[in-house]
C-alpha positions, 0 to 999 in steps of 0.5 A: 515536495517539502517532506523528508524522503522516506523511500528512495529507489535508485536504478532498481533492476531485476533479471531472471536469467536472460529475461529482464523484468525490471530495468533501471527504475528510480522513484522517491516518496516523501512524507505526505506523498500520495502516489499511484503506480499504474501500467498495463498487465505485465508492466512489472508493477508486482515485480517492482513492489516485490523488489522494494519490499524484499520478497525478491532481491534486485540484480542492481540498484539501491533501496533506502528507507528514511535514509537507511540502505535496506537493499540487503535486508529481508522483508520482515526487517523492512516491515519492522523499519516501517515499510508496510504492504497490504496484499491484493487478497485479504488474509484474515481469520473468518471466525475472529472479530474486526476488533480482535484482528486489530488488537492482535496486530497492535500486540504483534507490532509491539512484541506483546503477543504474550498478552494474548494469554491475559485479558487484553482489557488490561493492556495499557493503551490498546483499547484507545488505539484500536478505537481510533483505527476503527473510527479512521477506517469506518469500521466502528459499527462492525467492530464486534462482527466476525470477519467472515460475515463482513461484505468484501469491501469492509474486509478490504478496509480491515486489511488497510486498518491492519497495515496502518496498525503497524505504524508504517513510514511508507504504506504500499496499498496493493490494489485496495479496491480489487474485487470491490463493487465500483459503487463501494470504492468511495468508502475505501478512498475515504478511509485512505483520505484519513490516513496520517498526513505524514505517511508516504502512500504508494497505491497500485491500482487498476481502477483509474477513477480511484487513481485520479481521485487519490493520487497527487502524482502518478508513476507509469511502468511499461515493460519493466521500465519507467515510462513517465511520472508526473501529476495526475493531470500531466499523466492524463494528458501524456500521449505515451500514456494514452497509447500504452495504457489509458487509451479511451479512458483518458479521452473520456475524462 
């Protein structure tokens, strides 16, 4: 990859007492990367993401964001520096509209929440940026709809839009298709395809059809360790991955 390294994880480990839940994991994401993180239940995917985003501290290892060591920084500071994570369960306000959610996200990002007490129509650039987000995520037709009235798939799209509104350098998508009917997952993939090309994206996902359509590279975890990594074709053909995770799903491809 020719893009600049945006996320560098080296030797990341975590122990809880005598239990080691992450062991010597290394990963590099560059500008433009589309990488999927997969593994069986209990592989350590959530622990790894919690370590990278600052939810829990590592026992060993280093995390750098755009060349800066952020290993000791709290989660909120990592967000401010451009490391953004969406969440598996959408955290949305049911009575607010889609547009209002995005307006609030942009104002919070720019530390202009005092503008909530004034007319948002007078905030320079806000309407244009929100319109671009609505269009990119395919949410323009429901911009004025209360979130509580949206189908679950569109709520997940809004969740991604809120993460993108933070202008991340690295975006971690935590199971973006979880709970979404399989027939609707294409809409989520289409929205992900429209993300900025200089953004590094790491997706944690169980839907292997979605993974193979999205990812240019795949990292496989098993028992808290890096099992292997490679292109989608390499991972699909890897006998270790077939045995540990893909099984018949790889044979069916």
